[in-house]
N, C-alpha and C positions, 0 to 999 in steps of 0.2 A: 774780561768776561769769561774766558775759557776756564781760568782757575776758579772763578766764583761759581760757575756751574758745577765744577767737580766737587768743591767743598759742599755745596748744597746737596748734591746727590749722595755724597758720603754721609752727611748727617741723616738723610732719609734712610739709608741702608742701616745705620747704627741705631735708629730709633727704638726697635724692639729691645735690643740688648741694653740700651740706656734705661728704659722703663723698668726692666727687672732690677736695676740697682736703685730702687726708689728710696732705700734707707741706708744701705751700706754701699759705698762709703758715704759719710755725712760730714759736712763742715758745720761745726757748732759755733754760732756767733754770739751766744749769750742767752739771756732770758729776762722777762719782766714778770710782774706779779700775775699777769694773765696769759702769757705765752712764752714758748721756747722759740728762739730764733735759730733756724737751721737751714742750711743750703744743701740741696740734693743734686745728684747728677742730672735727673730729668729736668730740673729747673735751669741748670746751666745749659743743657741742650736747647731748651726753649728759648733762652736769651740769644744764643749763637744762631739758631735757625731763623728766628724772626729778624735778627739784625741783617744777616746775609740776604734773606728774601726781600727785605725792605730795600736794601741797596740795589739789588737786581731790578726790583720794581721801579725804582726811581730812574735807573739807567735806560729801561726799555720804554718807559711811558712816552717820552717825546716822539718815538718812532712808530708807535702803534696804539690802537685803541685797546685798552685793557678790559677784557671781559670780567664782569663781576662788580667792579667798583661803580660802573655806570648803571648797574641794575639797581632799581629802587629797593630791592630786597636787602641789599647790603646795608643801606642806612636803617632799614627797619630792624634788621638783626642787631645793629649796634645800639638800639635803644635800651636793651637790657644792660650791657656793660656800662653805658652812659648813666643810667639811673643808679646802678650799683656804685659807681664812682661818686655820684652826687650825694649819696647817703653818707659819705664820710663826714659831712658837715653836722649830721645828727647822730652819728654812731656812738654807742656807749664805749667803744674802744677804737678811737681814731687811728692810732698807730697800726693796729692790726687791720683796720679797714683800708688804709692806704696801701699796705703791702698786698692785701687780698685783691684790691682793684687792679694793681699792677699785674698780678697773675692772670686775672680774668682777661685783660686786654691782650696779654701775651698769648693765651690759649685762643682767643678770638682771632687774632691775626695768623697764628699757626694754622688753624683750620682753613682760613681763607687762602693762605699760601699753598697748602697741600691740594686744595681743590682747583684754584684758579691760576696761581703763579707757576707751580711746578710743570704743568703741561706746556707752558711757553718755553721751557728749556729745550724743546725737541728731544725728548727722552730717548735714550738708546733702545735698540730692539730688545736687549736683554734686561731691561729695567725690571719688569715683572719678576723674571727669574731671580735676579739679584735680590730683590726685596723679599721674596719668599724664602730664598736661601738664608738671608740674614735672620728672618723670623724663625725659621725652623732650627737653624744651628744654635742660635742663642737660647731657644726654648729647650733644646736637648741638654745644653749645658746646665741650665737652671734646674731642670728636672733631676739631673744627676746630682746636683748640689743638694736638693731636697732629700733625696734618698740617703746621701752620705751624711747629712745632718742627723737623720734618724739613727743611723748606725753609730755615729760618734756619741750621740746622747745616750744610747743604750750601753755604750762602752764606759760611761761615766765621766766623759769630758765636760769641762765647764762651759757655761753659756758664753764666756768670752771667746772660746774656741769655736763653738757651734753656731754662734750668732742667733740662737733661738731666743724667743721671748720667754718670760718667766712661766706663763701658763702653757707653753708649748711642749714642755718636757714630759717624760714618762711619769712624773709625779702626779699629773692631773688625772689621767684615766688608765695608767699602766703602760701606755704606749705613747710615743712622740708624734706630734703632727707639725711638720716643718713649715718654716716661713721664708726660706730662701734668703734673698738679700732685701726682702721687704720687712716692714716692722712687725707684721703679724701674719698668721696663716690666712686671715680673711682677705688681705690684699694680695697675697701670693696666689690663692685660688682665683681671685678676680683677674689677675694678670694672665692666667692660663686659659681663660675663656676664649680669647681671640685666636690663639694658635690652635687650640683643640677644635674649635668649630671650623677653622679654615682647613685644617687637614681632613676633617670629615666632609666638608663641602667639595673639595677637590677629588676626594675618593669616590663619593657618591654621584655628584653632579657632572663630573667630567670623566666619564668612563673610557674615553678614547685615548687616554694616556698610555704610554709604553708600559709593558708588564713590570719592568724593574722599578719604574716610577710609582706604579700603583703599590707595589710591595713596600717601598719606602714610606708612602703615605699611610699605609696600614700600620706599619710599625710606629710612625710618628703619632698617629691618632691614639694608638693604645698606650704608648708611653705618657703622652700629655694628659689623657683622660685619667689614667691610673694615678698620676701625680696630683691632679686636681682633687680627686677623691681623697688622697692621702693627706691633703692639707686640713681635712676635717672641718672645713669652713661651710657651715650650713647656707650662708648667703650665696656663696659661689656654687654650691651643689644644687640648690633650688633653682638658681638662675640657669645653670647648665641644663637641668631637666626641662625648663620652660623653652629654652632655645631649641632643644632637640624636638620638642612638639611642633614648633614652628617649621623646622626643617623637614619633619616627616610630612606635614601638611603640604609643603611645596613639592616634596618628592612624589606624593600621590597625585597632586594636581598635574605635574609634568610627566607623569607616567615613568618616573625613573627610580621608584622606590626600590631599595635593596635592603635585605634583612640586616646587613652589616650596620645600618644606621641605628638599629636597636641592639644588636648583638655586641658591638664594640663597647658602648657605654655600660651595658649590663655585665659583660665579662670583666671589664676593668674595675667596676664597682666591687664585684665579688673578690677579685684579686686583691684590691686595696684593703678591703675589710679583713680578708684572710691574713694579709701582712700585718695588720694591726693585732690580730690574734696571736700571730707568731712573735711579734714584738713583745707582747705581754708575757709570753712564755719565757723568752730568752733575756728579758730585761731585769734590772735589779730587783723589782718587786716580786718576780717569779709567780705571776698568776697563771691561770689555765687559759687555753685557747678560747674556750667558750666564754670565759670572763671578758676577754678583750673584745670579742666579736659582739657579745650581747651588750656591753657598755656603748660600743660604737653605734649600734642600731638604735639603742634606746635614746642616745643623745640626738642623733640625726632625725629621728622621727618625733622629736619633742615629747618623748615619753609614751607615745601611743603604742609602739611595738615593744613588748617587754617579754624576753625569754631568759632573763638573768637568773642564775641559780639563787635560790632562796636563802642560801647560807652566806651570801656575801655580807661582810661586816659593815657597819655603819662607818662612813668615811670620815677621815679627818680633812682638814682644809689646808691647801697649799698657800703659803705666803706668796703673793703675786704682785703686790703694788706697794711701792714706797711712797709715791705721791701721785696725784692726778697727772696724766700725760695728755698733752693737748693735741687736737686735730685741727689746728687753725689753718686758715687759707693762706697764711704767709709761710707755709712749709713748716709749721709746727705739726709734726707727724702724729697721725692717729695711732695710738698705741693699743696693742692687744691688752695691756694691763688696764685700759680704761675704755675699751670699745664696746663691751657688752657681748661681743662674739665669743670671747674667751671666758669660760665659766669660772675660772679660778681667780677672778679679779678682785674679790670683795673682802678678803680676810687678811689679817696681819698675824695669824698664828704660825708657829714654827711647824714646818712640814714633818710628817712622820713617814719615813721611806722604807722601813723594815717590815711593815705589816700589810698595808693595802694602799692603793692610790687614793688621791683626795676625793674622787667621785666615782660612784659605782653606776652611773648612768646619767640620764637627763638632769641637768641643773637648771631648775626653774628660775633661780635667782638671776642668771644671765639674761634671760628673757625679761623678767620683771624689771631689772635695772634699766634696760633699753626703753621699756614702756613708761617707767617712771620719769625718765629724762624727757621723753616726748610729751608727757603730760605736764611736766614743769615748763617746757617750752611753750605749750599752748596757753597755760595759765599766765605766763609772762606776756605773751602776745595780746591776751584779752585784758590785761590789767589796766591799760590806759587807752583812751579813744584814738589818740594819734598813731599808736603802734598798729592798729588795725589796718591802716592803709599804707603807712610808710615804714613800719617795722621799727626795730631798735637800732638800725643801721648795719651796714656790712661789717662782719667780724665781731659784732657786739653781743652775740648770743650768750656766751659764758658769762660775761660781765653783767649783763642784764638779769640773767637768772640768779646770779649771786647776790645782786642788789635786792632782788625780791625773795631772798631766802626765807622770809617769814611764811611765804605761801608755796615756795618751790622746794625748800629744804635742801638747797644746793650749798655745799660747803667750800667750793673753790671756784674762782673766776676762770680757771682753766678748763672747766667742765665743757662737754661738747654735746650736741644733739645727735643722736644716733639714727637720723632719718633725714635725708637730703631735702625732701619736700618740706617738712616741718621746720627745718633749719632755715630755709629760704623764706618761709612764711614769717618766722619770727624776726629775721633780720631785715627783710625788704617788704613785708606786709602784702596786702592784696595787690598793690600796684606791681610789685616785683613778680608775683605769681602770674598776673595777667600778661606781663611782658614775656615770661617764660613760655606761657601758652601760645602767645603770638609767634615766638620763635619756632615752636613745634609745628604750628600751622604753616609757616613759611617753608619749613624744611620738608614736611611730609604731606601737606594737604593743598598747598597752592597749585595753580595751574602749571607753573614751572617745575614744582616738585613732582607732580604726577607725570611729567614728561621725562625728567632726569632721574629721579630716584626710583620710581616704581617700574621704570623700563630698564634699570641698570642690569647688566649681565649677571652680576653676583647678588641679585636681590635676596635670594634665600639666606645667604650668609650675612649680608648687611642687616636685614631685618631681624634675623634671629639674634645677632650680636647686640644690636641696639636694645631690643626687648630684654635680653639678659642683663645688660648694664642698668636698665631702668629697674629691674627687680633688685639688683644688688644695692641700689641707692636707697632702698627701704631699710638697709642694715647699717649704713654709715653715711657720713658726709664725705662727698667725693673730691674735695679740692683742698690742697694740691696732691694729696697722697695717692690719688688714683687718676693721674693724668691720662692713663691709657683709655679711660672711658670717653674722653673727648678726642684723642689723637688717633687711636687705632681704627675706628670706623672711618675716619677721613683718609687714612693711609690705604685702607682696603678699598675704599671708593676709588682712589686714584689708581692703584695698581691693577684693578680689574675692569677699568672703564675701556670701552671700545676705542676711544679717540687716541689712546696710547699708540696703537699701530699706525694711525694716521700721522701723528707727529713724528714717529720714528722713521717714517718713509719720506718725509718732506725733504 
């Protein structure tokens, strides 16, 4: 039991670092006509953690009553993964459905283990500090990787060296936007939401920390926030803005508002945009500082804010996609080349790199691609009466849309829906959506939730992060490429809960 506890705690400490390696390194297992089979480090972590937690659960169950399992909410929560698993029998893609169901159950048990099983380990007194240390150190490393990626890209190194996606290089806008070890900047930006908001929360809402700790938190918040903006992911940036509003409301309500909560994001945004302008000047395309800044603002504002020089030439298009890349729930990773987040995804023309970048501002085609996929998914959902309630089955979205290509105009069974809610509606129908809403009710609105969640010491952080993740799920499908959406709130719930001190002193 002693070594089992150590392994479990070690895996918890390693979780943030593991999540950052969501696509590199990757173990490629092959592909089918509708999906790529790939195994990532977060999935390996998930299997190891669940296995050890289950063994520990079995060993302690005869000696004590386990909280959580005897709670009827546990069984109500399990209705969604149970129905998702049941949908394998009518799925348009049974193989993918089976693998997806496996991941859903792994995530379900991992969340349960983080909230109910880990506290039974009698966590050490330094558990919170070790977890935060692991989160911040791994985030510092990945932020440095992102900035180094930009420098290497500007130096002309190949994508095999920089590990950047096709549409992430300077060829798109004149400046690079890094993806770290994720498959695309959208996911890299999403990964940075939790550490950035955690650093801001500790800096703003826990002012009694030592001076040197507060200085470190300030540096962390600035580095993480600047890198998040550098990813140029609109989904992550919009979600970050919404999360900041939530934290500001809490700060005013608790009479702990500090100007830093606004100044840090604003200053780091200006810094990152200025860096993009500098990258445009020193990069191979050799544009002006104003060119880079104006393109960045124009793209982020969806074309609303426009102060681009009128002399900018009409852009060529960067080749960005050789074939559709999957976002399947069996770890077929969601690629920037096919996500709709990356504007350089739709053309197969040869790049022109000696005159101008591919885009001189907002690329409406990237937004239109996402909206067209959502429309195709809704049309497929409405195409048959049985799909209204039961959907096309877990993992069957791409195959079902491809089979209805006469009305969806989808050309590949590997296509994905760029909206988690619509994707669930298509695959699991109204019943699946109802079960998701039931899970939300149990987690946030039930009497137990009002006692546990809404009185949690870190409520400003948890609520801001969860809302931010809900915003990002409007931009992509979140399983399994974004396991942080499900695991990081659970981890933060654990490390900031009051009961940790009680267990540590037992």
